[in-house]
Backbone as XML, in Angstrom:
<?xml version="1.0"?>
<chain id="A" units="angstrom">
  <residue number="1" name="MET">
    <atom name="N" x="44.803" y="-14.826" z="61.423"/>
    <atom name="CA" x="45.562" y="-13.763" z="62.063"/>
    <atom name="C" x="46.641" y="-13.221" z="61.135"/>
  </residue>
  <residue number="2" name="ILE">
    <atom name="N" x="47.334" y="-14.125" z="60.426"/>
    <atom name="CA" x="48.385" y="-13.700" z="59.508"/>
    <atom name="C" x="47.797" y="-12.856" z="58.382"/>
  </residue>
  <residue number="3" name="SER">
    <atom name="N" x="46.625" y="-13.243" z="57.858"/>
    <atom name="CA" x="46.030" y="-12.472" z="56.761"/>
    <atom name="C" x="45.639" y="-11.074" z="57.229"/>
  </residue>
  <residue number="4" name="LEU">
    <atom name="N" x="45.230" y="-10.920" z="58.476"/>
    <atom name="CA" x="44.908" y="-9.599" z="59.009"/>
    <atom name="C" x="46.159" y="-8.724" z="59.049"/>
  </residue>
  <residue number="5" name="ILE">
    <atom name="N" x="47.264" y="-9.291" z="59.470"/>
    <atom name="CA" x="48.524" y="-8.549" z="59.512"/>
    <atom name="C" x="48.951" y="-8.171" z="58.092"/>
  </residue>
  <residue number="6" name="ILE">
    <atom name="N" x="48.772" y="-9.092" z="57.145"/>
    <atom name="CA" x="49.115" y="-8.801" z="55.753"/>
    <atom name="C" x="48.256" y="-7.658" z="55.224"/>
  </residue>
  <residue number="7" name="TRP">
    <atom name="N" x="46.951" y="-7.656" z="55.538"/>
    <atom name="CA" x="46.068" y="-6.574" z="55.091"/>
    <atom name="C" x="46.476" y="-5.245" z="55.718"/>
  </residue>
  <residue number="8" name="ILE">
    <atom name="N" x="46.880" y="-5.248" z="56.965"/>
    <atom name="CA" x="47.302" y="-4.005" z="57.615"/>
    <atom name="C" x="48.577" y="-3.477" z="56.972"/>
  </residue>
  <residue number="9" name="VAL">
    <atom name="N" x="49.546" y="-4.354" z="56.739"/>
    <atom name="CA" x="50.799" y="-3.929" z="56.106"/>
    <atom name="C" x="50.531" y="-3.465" z="54.671"/>
  </residue>
  <residue number="10" name="LEU">
    <atom name="N" x="49.738" y="-4.219" z="53.927"/>
    <atom name="CA" x="49.379" y="-3.840" z="52.559"/>
    <atom name="C" x="48.655" y="-2.495" z="52.561"/>
  </residue>
  <residue number="11" name="GLY">
    <atom name="N" x="47.737" y="-2.311" z="53.501"/>
    <atom name="CA" x="47.015" y="-1.051" z="53.602"/>
    <atom name="C" x="47.929" y="0.112" z="53.926"/>
  </residue>
  <residue number="12" name="PHE">
    <atom name="N" x="48.863" y="-0.085" z="54.848"/>
    <atom name="CA" x="49.799" y="0.988" z="55.171"/>
    <atom name="C" x="50.640" y="1.351" z="53.961"/>
  </residue>
  <residue number="13" name="LEU">
    <atom name="N" x="51.170" y="0.351" z="53.260"/>
    <atom name="CA" x="51.994" y="0.629" z="52.079"/>
    <atom name="C" x="51.183" y="1.327" z="50.997"/>
  </residue>
  <residue number="14" name="ALA">
    <atom name="N" x="49.963" y="0.869" z="50.767"/>
    <atom name="CA" x="49.105" y="1.503" z="49.759"/>
    <atom name="C" x="48.795" y="2.943" z="50.154"/>
  </residue>
  <residue number="15" name="GLY">
    <atom name="N" x="48.485" y="3.177" z="51.417"/>
    <atom name="CA" x="48.217" y="4.531" z="51.902"/>
    <atom name="C" x="49.446" y="5.415" z="51.814"/>
  </residue>
  <residue number="16" name="PHE">
    <atom name="N" x="50.606" y="4.868" z="52.134"/>
    <atom name="CA" x="51.852" y="5.621" z="52.067"/>
    <atom name="C" x="52.151" y="6.041" z="50.627"/>
  </residue>
  <residue number="17" name="ILE">
    <atom name="N" x="51.992" y="5.125" z="49.696"/>
    <atom name="CA" x="52.244" y="5.434" z="48.286"/>
    <atom name="C" x="51.218" y="6.445" z="47.778"/>
  </residue>
  <residue number="18" name="ALA">
    <atom name="N" x="49.952" y="6.281" z="48.178"/>
    <atom name="CA" x="48.912" y="7.234" z="47.758"/>
    <atom name="C" x="49.236" y="8.637" z="48.258"/>
  </residue>
  <residue number="19" name="LYS">
    <atom name="N" x="49.676" y="8.749" z="49.516"/>
    <atom name="CA" x="50.038" y="10.063" z="50.054"/>
    <atom name="C" x="51.294" y="10.613" z="49.383"/>
  </residue>
  <residue number="20" name="ALA">
    <atom name="N" x="52.212" y="9.752" z="48.981"/>
    <atom name="CA" x="53.405" y="10.212" z="48.270"/>
    <atom name="C" x="53.044" y="10.734" z="46.885"/>
  </residue>
  <residue number="21" name="LEU">
    <atom name="N" x="52.072" y="10.092" z="46.236"/>
    <atom name="CA" x="51.641" y="10.528" z="44.913"/>
    <atom name="C" x="50.724" y="11.747" z="44.977"/>
  </residue>
  <residue number="22" name="MET">
    <atom name="N" x="50.034" y="11.924" z="46.094"/>
    <atom name="CA" x="49.124" y="13.048" z="46.290"/>
    <atom name="C" x="49.486" y="13.760" z="47.589"/>
  </residue>
  <residue number="23" name="PRO">
    <atom name="N" x="50.621" y="14.457" z="47.609"/>
    <atom name="CA" x="51.023" y="15.109" z="48.856"/>
    <atom name="C" x="50.052" y="16.230" z="49.219"/>
  </residue>
  <residue number="24" name="GLY">
    <atom name="N" x="49.958" y="16.470" z="50.491"/>
    <atom name="CA" x="49.074" y="17.529" z="50.945"/>
    <atom name="C" x="49.097" y="17.630" z="52.456"/>
  </residue>
  <residue number="25" name="PRO">
    <atom name="N" x="48.383" y="18.598" z="52.977"/>
    <atom name="CA" x="48.395" y="18.865" z="54.422"/>
    <atom name="C" x="47.420" y="17.987" z="55.203"/>
  </residue>
  <residue number="26" name="ASP">
    <atom name="N" x="47.506" y="16.675" z="55.021"/>
    <atom name="CA" x="46.621" y="15.772" z="55.760"/>
    <atom name="C" x="47.189" y="15.523" z="57.140"/>
  </residue>
  <residue number="27" name="GLY">
    <atom name="N" x="46.336" y="15.587" z="58.125"/>
    <atom name="CA" x="46.747" y="15.235" z="59.475"/>
    <atom name="C" x="46.555" y="13.748" z="59.693"/>
  </residue>
  <residue number="28" name="GLY">
    <atom name="N" x="46.824" y="13.296" z="60.866"/>
    <atom name="CA" x="46.539" y="11.913" z="61.197"/>
    <atom name="C" x="47.742" y="11.002" z="61.201"/>
  </residue>
  <residue number="29" name="GLY">
    <atom name="N" x="48.736" y="11.292" z="60.397"/>
    <atom name="CA" x="49.963" y="10.519" z="60.388"/>
    <atom name="C" x="49.785" y="9.053" z="60.073"/>
  </residue>
  <residue number="30" name="PHE">
    <atom name="N" x="50.489" y="8.218" z="60.811"/>
    <atom name="CA" x="50.552" y="6.778" z="60.587"/>
    <atom name="C" x="49.176" y="6.126" z="60.627"/>
  </residue>
  <residue number="31" name="ILE">
    <atom name="N" x="48.369" y="6.484" z="61.607"/>
    <atom name="CA" x="47.062" y="5.835" z="61.776"/>
    <atom name="C" x="46.139" y="6.167" z="60.617"/>
  </residue>
  <residue number="32" name="LEU">
    <atom name="N" x="46.049" y="7.439" z="60.236"/>
    <atom name="CA" x="45.185" y="7.828" z="59.124"/>
    <atom name="C" x="45.675" y="7.211" z="57.819"/>
  </residue>
  <residue number="33" name="THR">
    <atom name="N" x="46.985" y="7.198" z="57.609"/>
    <atom name="CA" x="47.544" y="6.582" z="56.407"/>
    <atom name="C" x="47.160" y="5.114" z="56.329"/>
  </residue>
  <residue number="34" name="THR">
    <atom name="N" x="47.270" y="4.411" z="57.439"/>
    <atom name="CA" x="46.938" y="2.988" z="57.471"/>
    <atom name="C" x="45.454" y="2.758" z="57.236"/>
  </residue>
  <residue number="35" name="ILE">
    <atom name="N" x="44.605" y="3.529" z="57.890"/>
    <atom name="CA" x="43.157" y="3.350" z="57.732"/>
    <atom name="C" x="42.734" y="3.644" z="56.299"/>
  </residue>
  <residue number="36" name="LEU">
    <atom name="N" x="43.190" y="4.772" z="55.748"/>
    <atom name="CA" x="42.845" y="5.097" z="54.359"/>
    <atom name="C" x="43.391" y="4.043" z="53.405"/>
  </residue>
  <residue number="37" name="GLY">
    <atom name="N" x="44.580" y="3.547" z="53.686"/>
    <atom name="CA" x="45.166" y="2.511" z="52.842"/>
    <atom name="C" x="44.401" y="1.207" z="52.894"/>
  </residue>
  <residue number="38" name="ILE">
    <atom name="N" x="43.952" y="0.796" z="54.080"/>
    <atom name="CA" x="43.187" y="-0.441" z="54.203"/>
    <atom name="C" x="41.849" y="-0.300" z="53.492"/>
  </residue>
  <residue number="39" name="VAL">
    <atom name="N" x="41.171" y="0.818" z="53.708"/>
    <atom name="CA" x="39.896" y="1.049" z="53.013"/>
    <atom name="C" x="40.143" y="1.077" z="51.506"/>
  </residue>
  <residue number="40" name="GLY">
    <atom name="N" x="41.215" y="1.758" z="51.089"/>
    <atom name="CA" x="41.559" y="1.795" z="49.673"/>
    <atom name="C" x="41.901" y="0.429" z="49.116"/>
  </residue>
  <residue number="41" name="ALA">
    <atom name="N" x="42.579" y="-0.387" z="49.908"/>
    <atom name="CA" x="42.913" y="-1.739" z="49.468"/>
    <atom name="C" x="41.653" y="-2.564" z="49.237"/>
  </residue>
  <residue number="42" name="VAL">
    <atom name="N" x="40.691" y="-2.432" z="50.127"/>
    <atom name="CA" x="39.430" y="-3.161" z="49.974"/>
    <atom name="C" x="38.674" y="-2.648" z="48.752"/>
  </residue>
  <residue number="43" name="VAL">
    <atom name="N" x="38.555" y="-1.321" z="48.644"/>
    <atom name="CA" x="37.849" y="-0.720" z="47.507"/>
    <atom name="C" x="38.534" y="-1.094" z="46.199"/>
  </residue>
  <residue number="44" name="GLY">
    <atom name="N" x="39.845" y="-0.916" z="46.138"/>
    <atom name="CA" x="40.587" y="-1.240" z="44.926"/>
    <atom name="C" x="40.511" y="-2.715" z="44.566"/>
  </residue>
  <residue number="45" name="GLY">
    <atom name="N" x="40.548" y="-3.569" z="45.571"/>
    <atom name="CA" x="40.441" y="-5.003" z="45.322"/>
    <atom name="C" x="39.106" y="-5.389" z="44.725"/>
  </residue>
  <residue number="46" name="PHE">
    <atom name="N" x="38.033" y="-4.832" z="45.273"/>
    <atom name="CA" x="36.712" y="-5.150" z="44.745"/>
    <atom name="C" x="36.502" y="-4.547" z="43.356"/>
  </residue>
  <residue number="47" name="ILE">
    <atom name="N" x="37.006" y="-3.336" z="43.128"/>
    <atom name="CA" x="36.881" y="-2.723" z="41.802"/>
    <atom name="C" x="37.692" y="-3.520" z="40.779"/>
  </residue>
  <residue number="48" name="GLY">
    <atom name="N" x="38.910" y="-3.887" z="41.139"/>
    <atom name="CA" x="39.734" y="-4.686" z="40.235"/>
    <atom name="C" x="39.098" y="-6.027" z="39.917"/>
  </residue>
  <residue number="49" name="ASN">
    <atom name="N" x="38.485" y="-6.633" z="40.909"/>
    <atom name="CA" x="37.824" y="-7.910" z="40.704"/>
    <atom name="C" x="36.587" y="-7.744" z="39.829"/>
  </residue>
  <residue number="50" name="ALA">
    <atom name="N" x="35.817" y="-6.686" z="40.071"/>
    <atom name="CA" x="34.580" y="-6.477" z="39.322"/>
    <atom name="C" x="34.851" y="-6.106" z="37.854"/>
  </residue>
  <residue number="51" name="ILE">
    <atom name="N" x="35.833" y="-5.255" z="37.627"/>
    <atom name="CA" x="36.076" y="-4.766" z="36.268"/>
    <atom name="C" x="36.971" y="-5.708" z="35.462"/>
  </residue>
  <residue number="52" name="PHE">
    <atom name="N" x="38.073" y="-6.133" z="36.065"/>
    <atom name="CA" x="39.069" y="-6.896" z="35.320"/>
    <atom name="C" x="39.109" y="-8.378" z="35.681"/>
  </residue>
  <residue number="53" name="GLY">
    <atom name="N" x="38.361" y="-8.776" z="36.678"/>
    <atom name="CA" x="38.397" y="-10.166" z="37.109"/>
    <atom name="C" x="39.667" y="-10.524" z="37.847"/>
  </residue>
  <residue number="54" name="ALA">
    <atom name="N" x="40.418" y="-9.504" z="38.281"/>
    <atom name="CA" x="41.652" y="-9.745" z="39.029"/>
    <atom name="C" x="41.297" y="-10.305" z="40.398"/>
  </residue>
  <residue number="55" name="PRO">
    <atom name="N" x="41.938" y="-11.387" z="40.813"/>
    <atom name="CA" x="41.618" y="-11.967" z="42.118"/>
    <atom name="C" x="42.055" y="-11.082" z="43.273"/>
  </residue>
  <residue number="56" name="LEU">
    <atom name="N" x="41.341" y="-11.209" z="44.380"/>
    <atom name="CA" x="41.683" y="-10.456" z="45.575"/>
    <atom name="C" x="42.893" y="-11.078" z="46.254"/>
  </residue>
  <residue number="57" name="ALA">
    <atom name="N" x="43.564" y="-10.308" z="47.080"/>
    <atom name="CA" x="44.790" y="-10.781" z="47.745"/>
    <atom name="C" x="44.444" y="-11.608" z="48.969"/>
  </residue>
  <residue number="58" name="ASN">
    <atom name="N" x="43.934" y="-12.795" z="48.724"/>
    <atom name="CA" x="43.640" y="-13.667" z="49.857"/>
    <atom name="C" x="44.524" y="-14.909" z="49.837"/>
  </residue>
  <residue number="59" name="ASP">
    <atom name="N" x="45.369" y="-15.014" z="48.830"/>
    <atom name="CA" x="46.277" y="-16.150" z="48.727"/>
    <atom name="C" x="47.689" y="-15.615" z="48.514"/>
  </residue>
  <residue number="60" name="THR">
    <atom name="N" x="48.532" y="-15.785" z="49.489"/>
    <atom name="CA" x="49.886" y="-15.236" z="49.404"/>
    <atom name="C" x="50.825" y="-16.122" z="48.605"/>
  </residue>
  <residue number="61" name="SER">
    <atom name="N" x="50.343" y="-17.262" z="48.083"/>
    <atom name="CA" x="51.225" y="-18.161" z="47.361"/>
    <atom name="C" x="51.403" y="-17.771" z="45.898"/>
  </residue>
  <residue number="62" name="ASN">
    <atom name="N" x="50.573" y="-16.872" z="45.392"/>
    <atom name="CA" x="50.650" y="-16.489" z="43.986"/>
    <atom name="C" x="51.106" y="-15.040" z="43.884"/>
  </residue>
  <residue number="63" name="LEU">
    <atom name="N" x="52.359" y="-14.823" z="43.502"/>
    <atom name="CA" x="52.939" y="-13.481" z="43.467"/>
    <atom name="C" x="52.254" y="-12.600" z="42.435"/>
  </residue>
  <residue number="64" name="GLY">
    <atom name="N" x="51.860" y="-13.149" z="41.289"/>
    <atom name="CA" x="51.195" y="-12.358" z="40.265"/>
    <atom name="C" x="49.888" y="-11.769" z="40.768"/>
  </residue>
  <residue number="65" name="ASN">
    <atom name="N" x="49.088" y="-12.569" z="41.450"/>
    <atom name="CA" x="47.835" y="-12.070" z="42.007"/>
    <atom name="C" x="48.104" y="-11.013" z="43.067"/>
  </residue>
  <residue number="66" name="SER">
    <atom name="N" x="49.132" y="-11.202" z="43.854"/>
    <atom name="CA" x="49.474" y="-10.233" z="44.884"/>
    <atom name="C" x="49.900" y="-8.910" z="44.266"/>
  </residue>
  <residue number="67" name="LEU">
    <atom name="N" x="50.613" y="-8.958" z="43.150"/>
    <atom name="CA" x="51.044" y="-7.740" z="42.473"/>
    <atom name="C" x="49.833" y="-6.969" z="41.947"/>
  </residue>
  <residue number="68" name="TYR">
    <atom name="N" x="48.906" y="-7.664" z="41.287"/>
    <atom name="CA" x="47.684" y="-7.009" z="40.819"/>
    <atom name="C" x="46.907" y="-6.421" z="41.990"/>
  </residue>
  <residue number="69" name="SER">
    <atom name="N" x="46.798" y="-7.167" z="43.051"/>
    <atom name="CA" x="46.074" y="-6.694" z="44.225"/>
    <atom name="C" x="46.733" y="-5.456" z="44.807"/>
  </residue>
  <residue number="70" name="PHE">
    <atom name="N" x="48.062" y="-5.431" z="44.836"/>
    <atom name="CA" x="48.762" y="-4.268" z="45.374"/>
    <atom name="C" x="48.538" y="-3.046" z="44.494"/>
  </residue>
  <residue number="71" name="ILE">
    <atom name="N" x="48.591" y="-3.229" z="43.183"/>
    <atom name="CA" x="48.343" y="-2.106" z="42.268"/>
    <atom name="C" x="46.933" y="-1.565" z="42.464"/>
  </residue>
  <residue number="72" name="PHE">
    <atom name="N" x="45.951" y="-2.454" z="42.538"/>
    <atom name="CA" x="44.574" y="-2.012" z="42.756"/>
    <atom name="C" x="44.402" y="-1.403" z="44.139"/>
  </residue>
  <residue number="73" name="SER">
    <atom name="N" x="45.155" y="-1.885" z="45.109"/>
    <atom name="CA" x="45.105" y="-1.310" z="46.454"/>
    <atom name="C" x="45.598" y="0.132" z="46.450"/>
  </residue>
  <residue number="74" name="VAL">
    <atom name="N" x="46.679" y="0.387" z="45.750"/>
    <atom name="CA" x="47.207" y="1.756" z="45.666"/>
    <atom name="C" x="46.220" y="2.658" z="44.943"/>
  </residue>
  <residue number="75" name="LEU">
    <atom name="N" x="45.664" y="2.180" z="43.831"/>
    <atom name="CA" x="44.665" y="2.981" z="43.112"/>
    <atom name="C" x="43.445" y="3.252" z="43.983"/>
  </residue>
  <residue number="76" name="GLY">
    <atom name="N" x="43.003" y="2.242" z="44.716"/>
    <atom name="CA" x="41.880" y="2.432" z="45.629"/>
    <atom name="C" x="42.217" y="3.410" z="46.735"/>
  </residue>
  <residue number="77" name="ALA">
    <atom name="N" x="43.439" y="3.361" z="47.252"/>
    <atom name="CA" x="43.851" y="4.297" z="48.305"/>
    <atom name="C" x="43.893" y="5.721" z="47.780"/>
  </residue>
  <residue number="78" name="ILE">
    <atom name="N" x="44.294" y="5.908" z="46.527"/>
    <atom name="CA" x="44.296" y="7.244" z="45.926"/>
    <atom name="C" x="42.869" y="7.768" z="45.842"/>
  </residue>
  <residue number="79" name="VAL">
    <atom name="N" x="41.942" y="6.916" z="45.416"/>
    <atom name="CA" x="40.533" y="7.315" z="45.328"/>
    <atom name="C" x="39.982" y="7.653" z="46.707"/>
  </residue>
  <residue number="80" name="VAL">
    <atom name="N" x="40.269" y="6.817" z="47.685"/>
    <atom name="CA" x="39.779" y="7.060" z="49.051"/>
    <atom name="C" x="40.395" y="8.338" z="49.617"/>
  </residue>
  <residue number="81" name="LEU">
    <atom name="N" x="41.676" y="8.580" z="49.358"/>
    <atom name="CA" x="42.322" y="9.805" z="49.828"/>
    <atom name="C" x="41.685" y="11.037" z="49.188"/>
  </residue>
  <residue number="82" name="ALA">
    <atom name="N" x="41.384" y="10.965" z="47.894"/>
    <atom name="CA" x="40.726" y="12.085" z="47.221"/>
    <atom name="C" x="39.341" y="12.333" z="47.810"/>
  </residue>
  <residue number="83" name="ILE">
    <atom name="N" x="38.591" y="11.271" z="48.075"/>
    <atom name="CA" x="37.259" y="11.412" z="48.679"/>
    <atom name="C" x="37.385" y="11.983" z="50.088"/>
  </residue>
  <residue number="84" name="TYR">
    <atom name="N" x="38.372" y="11.533" z="50.848"/>
    <atom name="CA" x="38.608" y="12.055" z="52.195"/>
    <atom name="C" x="38.882" y="13.557" z="52.151"/>
  </residue>
  <residue number="85" name="ARG">
    <atom name="N" x="39.732" y="13.958" z="51.205"/>
    <atom name="CA" x="40.055" y="15.381" z="51.097"/>
    <atom name="C" x="38.842" y="16.203" z="50.684"/>
  </residue>
  <residue number="86" name="LEU">
    <atom name="N" x="38.024" y="15.680" z="49.789"/>
    <atom name="CA" x="36.804" y="16.395" z="49.412"/>
    <atom name="C" x="35.839" y="16.491" z="50.584"/>
  </residue>
  <residue number="87" name="ALA">
    <atom name="N" x="35.733" y="15.419" z="51.349"/>
    <atom name="CA" x="34.805" y="15.387" z="52.493"/>
    <atom name="C" x="35.252" y="16.315" z="53.622"/>
  </residue>
  <residue number="88" name="THR">
    <atom name="N" x="36.562" y="16.468" z="53.807"/>
    <atom name="CA" x="37.060" y="17.288" z="54.891"/>
    <atom name="C" x="37.369" y="18.724" z="54.457"/>
  </residue>
  <residue number="89" name="GLY">
    <atom name="N" x="37.191" y="19.002" z="53.164"/>
    <atom name="CA" x="37.415" y="20.361" z="52.674"/>
    <atom name="C" x="38.857" y="20.696" z="52.430"/>
  </residue>
  <residue number="90" name="ARG">
    <atom name="N" x="39.736" y="19.702" z="52.378"/>
    <atom name="CA" x="41.146" y="19.956" z="52.088"/>
    <atom name="C" x="41.331" y="19.987" z="50.579"/>
  </residue>
  <residue number="91" name="SER">
    <atom name="N" x="42.328" y="20.719" z="50.127"/>
    <atom name="CA" x="42.605" y="20.854" z="48.705"/>
    <atom name="C" x="43.160" y="19.542" z="48.150"/>
  </residue>
  <residue number="92" name="LEU">
    <atom name="N" x="42.807" y="19.241" z="46.910"/>
    <atom name="CA" x="43.362" y="18.073" z="46.253"/>
    <atom name="C" x="44.758" y="18.347" z="45.722"/>
  </residue>
  <residue number="93" name="ARG">
    <atom name="N" x="45.162" y="19.615" z="45.697"/>
    <atom name="CA" x="46.513" y="19.977" z="45.244"/>
    <atom name="C" x="47.420" y="20.169" z="46.446"/>
  </residue>
  <residue number="94" name="ALA">
    <atom name="N" x="48.710" y="19.994" z="46.178"/>
    <atom name="CA" x="49.699" y="20.163" z="47.256"/>
    <atom name="C" x="49.814" y="21.614" z="47.656"/>
  </residue>
</chain>
């Protein structure tokens, strides 16, 4: 249960940062930001693990792994946000 809450919070933060880096007229607010962030966190985590061998954020006792996971989560959220905007016909520019 705690890991689910951590993934939701991590996803929201990743989605929030992705939207801050890529501002635009996206609707959905808090819920869309969280969903895109969680999907981005999963995508970024798997990409980081596959390419760089960075461990996924499943152990909260290692801060270094959590930092890598957060960075990959934000990058994944940016990718997911860009794909969302392309799929919905919204501009990638602000």
